[in-house]
C-alpha positions in Angstrom: -158.3 140.6 0.1 -156.3 140.3 -3.2 -156.1 143.3 -5.5 -155.2 142.4 -9.2 -155.2 138.6 -8.6 -157.5 135.9 -7.4 -158.4 134.1 -4.2 -158.9 130.3 -4.3 -160.8 128.7 -1.4 -160.1 125.1 -0.9 -162.8 123.1 0.9 -162.8 119.6 2.4 -164.9 117.4 4.5 -164.4 117.6 8.2 -166.6 115.8 10.7 -169.1 115.0 7.9 -169.5 118.6 6.8 -167.8 120.7 4.2 -165.5 123.3 5.6 -162.9 125.8 4.5 -159.4 124.3 4.6 -157.5 127.2 3.3 -157.4 130.4 1.2 -154.7 130.7 -1.5 -153.9 134.2 -2.8 -152.6 134.3 -6.3 -151.2 137.5 -7.6 -148.2 139.2 -9.2 -145.5 140.6 -6.8 -145.0 144.4 -6.3 -141.7 144.7 -8.3 -142.0 147.2 -11.1 -140.6 145.9 -14.4 -139.5 148.0 -17.4 -141.5 147.1 -20.6 -140.7 147.6 -24.2 -142.9 147.5 -27.3 -140.4 147.6 -30.2 -136.8 147.0 -31.2 -134.9 149.8 -32.9 -131.4 149.8 -34.3 -128.9 152.2 -32.6 -126.1 154.3 -34.1 -124.0 151.1 -34.4 -126.7 149.1 -36.1 -127.3 146.9 -33.0 -130.9 146.3 -31.9 -132.0 148.0 -28.8 -135.3 147.7 -26.9 -137.4 150.8 -26.8 -140.9 152.2 -26.7 -142.6 154.0 -29.5 -143.6 156.7 -27.1 -139.9 157.3 -26.3 -140.7 157.1 -22.6 -139.8 154.5 -20.0 -142.9 152.3 -19.2 -143.4 150.0 -16.3 -145.8 147.3 -15.2 -146.2 145.9 -11.8 -145.1 142.3 -11.1 -142.1 140.3 -12.2 -143.1 137.0 -10.5 -146.5 135.2 -10.0 -146.9 134.5 -6.3 -149.1 131.9 -4.7 -149.3 132.5 -0.9 -151.5 131.4 2.0 -152.3 133.1 5.2 -151.3 131.4 8.4 -152.5 129.6 10.5 -154.3 126.8 8.5 -155.3 123.3 9.1 -152.1 121.2 9.1 -154.0 118.1 8.1 -154.6 119.6 4.7 -150.9 119.8 3.6 -151.3 117.1 1.0 -154.3 118.7 -0.6 -152.6 122.2 -0.6 -149.5 120.8 -2.2 -151.5 119.1 -4.9 -153.5 122.3 -5.5 -150.5 124.5 -5.7 -148.7 122.1 -8.1 -151.7 121.9 -10.4 -152.0 125.8 -10.4 -148.3 126.2 -11.3 -148.5 123.6 -14.0 -151.5 125.3 -15.5 -149.7 128.6 -15.6 -146.7 127.1 -17.2 -148.9 125.4 -19.9 -150.7 128.6 -20.5 -147.4 130.5 -21.2 -145.8 127.6 -23.2 -148.8 126.5 -25.3 -151.4 129.3 -25.0 -153.9 127.2 -23.0 -153.8 125.7 -19.6 -155.5 122.6 -21.1 -152.7 121.9 -23.6 -149.8 119.6 -23.1 -146.7 118.5 -25.0 -148.7 115.9 -26.9 -151.1 118.4 -28.5 
């Protein structure tokens, strides 16, 4: 069960039938990160991060984590590596270009 994330099921053909190879759990880690919504000048004129509410605000998650439960079918290592690589590339494209379907050429 993944709360606040997603579960990706990877299927493959085994003995002529489709079967579950592995589940990948994709979610943010549990670290609490301080967030800011504005920049304000301090008494020396330098910009400081702050919140309009004047309170410290936090969100859960600093890093996006892709994990899998163990054990899993060892014969599926190649497919799992390709899937995880594609997922991380899509996330990087989303943050760099605003869409997981974009690339450097567009």
